[in-house]
N, C-alpha and C positions, 0 to 999 in steps of 0.2 A: 499136860504139855500143850503148848500153844502151836496150832497148825499154821498160823500166819507166817509168811516169809519175813525174816528180819529186814529192817531198813538198813541198807548198805551205804557206805560213804559215797559211792557213785550216785546214789539217789538224791543226796543233799548238797553235793559239792557244786561249786560254780566253776565253769570253764571260762568265765570272763575275768581273767587275771591280767596283771600288767607285768611283763618280763622286761627287766632293765639291765643295763650294763653296770658293772661294779665301779666303773670310772665316772659314772654320772655324779654330779655334784648334789649335795643335800638340798640346795635351793631348787634345783631342777626336779628332784624327787618330790619335794613338797608341791611344786606346780603340777606335776603329773598326778599326784594323789588328788589334788583339788579338782583338776579338769575331768578326771575319770571317776571321782567319788570312791577311790580305792583306799581303804585303811591300811593296806599292806602291799608291798612290792616284792616280787620274786626276782632275785638277782641271778642272772644267767651264768651258766658254767663258762669258764674260759676255754676249756677243751674237754675232750672225752674223759679224761682222768680226774676232772674237777667235780665238785659238788655244787648244788644250788645253795644260795643264801636267801635270807629273808630280812626285810627291814620294815618295821612298823612305824606309824606316825609317832608313837610314844618313844621309840628309839631316837628319832630325830629330835624330839622335844628334850629328852633326857641328856643325850650325848652331845648335842650341838647348841640348841637354844638356851637351855637352862644354865649352861656353863659359859655362855656368851662367846661361843665360837662363831666365826663368820660362815654361814651356810654355803656361800659361794666358794669357799675354800676347803670344804670337807667332802671327800669322796664317799660315796655310799659304802664302798668296801671297808672303810674305816669303822663304820658303825653297825654294819649288818651282823646278823647271827649266822654262823656257818661252821660246820655243816648243820643242816636242818634235819629233823626227823620227819621223813615222809610217811604217809599212810597209804595202804593198799586200797584201791577202789572197791574191793570186795569185802573189806573189813566191816563187821557189824558196827553200826553207829554207836551202840552202847559201849563197846570196847574203845572206840575212838574217844568218846566223851570221858571215859575213865582215864585214858592215857593223857588227855589234855588236862584233866584235873590233877593227876599225879605229878605231871611235869610242869604245870603252870603255863601251858600253852594257850594262846588265843586263836592261832591259825597254824595250818600246816599244809605243805604241798601234797597233792595226791599224785603218787608216782606208780606207774605200771612198768615194771622191768626197767626202771631208770628214766622212763619217758614221762615228762610233766603233762598231766591231764587237766589239772585245775587246783583249786584250793578249797579247804574246808575249815 
């Protein structure tokens, strides 16, 4: 048995994430991604009973640009994934990797009792 402590999600997550409003337009989201070098944006909850959303650069490319929609006329909420599966900060990173592999994820928010801590 290995005596080393496992690497946890909180050890590898980044708390440098971009939280945006779902009403933001896709062109604004692209600009935000470019200026912050963020490949993903977390879409904020509208209220306490709502859930976080997520939008990736590939979502904008597939849902807006590839089908010739005007990015200045498409809201982020129209193309985001929601609800998202959040991961616990204390999860063993190996299980997180398995979850990502099984579900085809690239990113997920790190949530502690519903509070957004970062992304992994």
